[in-house]
N, C-alpha and C positions, 0 to 999 in steps of 0.2 A: 231618412226622410219619410214621412208618412205619405201614404197614397190617398188620393181622392178618387173614389170609384165612380162617382157620377158628377158631371160638371154642374148639375143643378144643386148639389149639396153644399156648395161653397159660393158665396157671392161672386159674381163674374169678375169684379175688379180685383179681388184677392186671388182668384185662380190665375188671372192674367199675370199679376205681379209675381206669383210663385213660379209660373212657367217661364217667364222672362229670366228670372234669377237662375233657375235651374239650367236653362240653355246657355246662359253666360258662364256659369261655373262648371258645367260638364265638359271635361276635356275632349269628349267626342265631338262636341258642337262648338263650344266657346264662341257663340254668336251673339253679338250685341245689336246687329243691324236688321234682325228679323222681327217683324211686328206680329203680335198675337192679339186676336180679337175673339170674342165670344158672340156669335150671331145665332139667335134662336136655339141655343143649347149646343151649337156646333163650334168646336175649336177651329179657328181659321188661322193658318200660318201664311204670312205674306212677306215679300222682300226679295232679295237676290243673293245667291251664293255662287261660288266659282265652279262647282261641278255637281253632277247628279248624286254622287255618294254623300256629299254634305247635306243635300236636300233630304235624302232618305234618312240620314242620321238624325236630323231635326225631328222628323215625324216619329221615328223610333223612340227618341227620348221623351217626346210628349206622350206617346202611347204608354210608356212605362209608368208615367205619373197619373194618367187618367185612362186606364185601359178600356173602360166601357164607353168612352166618349166617341162621338163621330168627329173625325178630323178631316178638314179640307186643306190639303197642302197646296197652296197657290204660290209657293216660292218659285221664282224663276231662276234658271241656270244661265248665267252670263259669263262673259270672258272678263278677266281682270283688266282694268283700265291700263293702258300703256302710259308709261311715264312721259311727261311733257319734255320739252327741250331743257337741257341743262342750263342752270343759271351760273353766271360768273360773278363771284363775290369780289368786291374791290375794297 
């Protein structure tokens, strides 16, 4: 995969699409629920993951693709939702 060294060298919508795909396909992250935005030349990550390690992996993966970009990692670490009551099928 080719690297983009400056976020400004690629139209923002293409960079966002490329980063989303990379995060979804990278086995370290495999994240579909994280949003990516470009604001004023800054790559912003937003969403929720289950632990701090996953949050850091997201940032590391983005940094590999755009090493010179400023990255704001606003991803929140939350606890997984507890399953609801079981349903009885009849």
